[in-house]
N, C-alpha and C positions, 0 to 999 in steps of 0.2 A: 504493502499500500504505499510503502513512502517512499518505493521511487517511483512509483506511477506518478505523487505528486510531485517527483523534481524531474521529472520526463517533462507532465504539463508545464511546468511553471519555465524552464527552459525554453520552451515552444513559443511560451506566450512571449517570454523576452526575446526571444529572435523576432519574432513577426511586431512587435512595439520596434526596437530598432529602425528594424528596414525602412518600416514603415516612416520610422519617425526621419530617417536623416532623405527619403526618396527622391524628393526634391532636389537636394543641392549635389547627389553623387549621381543624378542625369544628370545637371548638365556637365558636372564633368565630364561623364562617358564622352558628352558629346563631342565636347573639345577635345578630348584626348583621339577619341575619334577622326577627325580634321574634322567637322562639322561645324557649318559658320552657324556664329553665334543669332539670335534674334529673337528666336523661338523661346513663347515665353511657358517656364513648367506651371503644371498646374496643378490645385493640390490637391491628391492623393487621401479622400475622407477626410481630410482636416483644413482649417479654414482657411485662408489668405492670410489672416495676420499671424497667426499659430505658424504655419509655414513661413512666416518670416522671420519668426521668432528662430529654427532651427536653423535658419542658415545662418541668421545673425551669430547663433552658439559659434556655427561649423568658421565662421570666417573668422571669429576671437581666433578658434584654435586654431587654424591653419599662420592666422599672422603669429601666434606661438612661437609656430614651430620654422614657421621660418623669419621671427623676427622682424620682424615688419610692425608698426606701432597700429594698439588697434583703439580707435576712437569710436564706435558704435557700441552707446548705451545696450542696455539689454530689452528696455522698453523701443529704440526705434529699427524698424522695419528695414530688412536689406535686399538694396535691386539687384535683383539676380542678376540681372545684364550686365551691371555694373560690376557686380564679382565677378565676372566670366571675363570681363574688357580690361580688369586688371591686372590677369594672366596671359593677358596677349601682351599687353606695355610692359610687365616687366620682362618676358620672351623678349620683346622689342627690344627694350633697355641692354641687357645681356650679352646680344648678339650684337649688336650695334656698337659696344663698350667694346667688345672682344676683336671687334676686326678695326676697328681703328687704332687699338693695344700694339696688338701684335700684326697691324699694316698687313694684310691680308689681301686690298686691292692695290697692291702691285707687283703681285702678280697675273700679268695680261690679260690671262686667261678668269678671276676666278670667278663667278658666277653662283645659282642658287643650286650646283649641284655640286659644287666644294662645300658649299652652308651645310646643305642636307649629308654628309659626312661628317661635317665637322661640329653640328650641332647635334646630330642622329635625328633628326625630323624628317618627314618630310616635305615636299615640293608644292603640294595645297597647304601646309599649315605655317612656311616660309612664307610666300606669300600671302594668307591670308594676316599673318603679325603686320607685313610694311605695309599690308593696305589698311590697317584699320589703323596705320598709324599718319596714314594718309601719304604712302608715296611709295616704290615699289624699291625691288631688290637695283634692277640697272641704271636706278635714278639716283639712289641712296650710296652706289659704287663710284657713281661717276663725280658725282658731287666729293665725298670723297680724295678722289682723286686727283681732283682739279685745288683741292686743297692744300695738297700734298706739293703740286706742281707748284703755287703760288707761293709755298712756302722756300723750296726749294731758289726759284728764280729769284727772291728777295736776300736770302743766303748764300749762295753757292752760283758769285759771278764767271767762274770758274767752268761751270758747265753750259756744256750747250742745249740749245730751245730740244733739239733733238733728244739729247741725254736725258734732260728732264721730265720729257714727255715719255720714256721708253724705266726711267727710275720709277713713276709715279702710278703705270701701270694702266697704257696707253699702246696702243701696237701700231697705229699711227698716226703720225706728229702731224698732218691734215689733218684727223680727227680732231684729235686734243686744240689744234691753237681755234677752228670753230666753236667747239663747246668753249675754250677758255673766253670768245671774246664774248659767248652766246650767256653767261653766264657774269665779266665780270665788265662789261663791255666797252672792252680796249683788248688790243691782240696783244699775245705774249713776245715779240718785239719791245710793242709798247710799253706795257709792263714794266719790262726790264727797261728802257731808257728812263724813264719816269721815277724809280729807284736807285738808278744809276745819280739823277741828276739831285735826289735827294740826299743822298749819300755824303756828295760834293759838299749839296750847298752846308751840310752840318760838317762838315770834316774844315770847311770857311771858316764858318761861325768859332 
């Protein structure tokens, strides 16, 4: 009789917790399955207020585990879409910081396939993460290369513009020149002349 009571209790507890955290687990499973966020998870047999409370608790537990500060009060409902978006933002920040720090963009053919191997993510997930940040993988990489080239032009007058383009990850110097002018409003040659003039004036002063 005691064994039956323990078994019944275990089943009830199992069903309770499965039911209790169903909304947040559903959202996370969609995220891990590379599904786009946006579809609202409907409460299963619970009111919206109670579901938000469960998500709030799950968010607090996640924040504690990741070291992020928790600002949500116990009675404050949590936006599920916002919670999922925060995961995308974190992934975007981690990837972009790594790419900049390790200067992965300087590899001429660096792109999404390389990112898939480096970050162990699917191509669809990576594209979605960058899309949610308002950009794309090619645009971000081009911006990194241009910023790198701009810095080299200013700091390395001994390098030719072709060498700078190659060192920044551009395959063709002509593409580099066009992209540079589109972003900064001047050609690389003109920018180098401006920096040389500024240096000369500073020296004379």
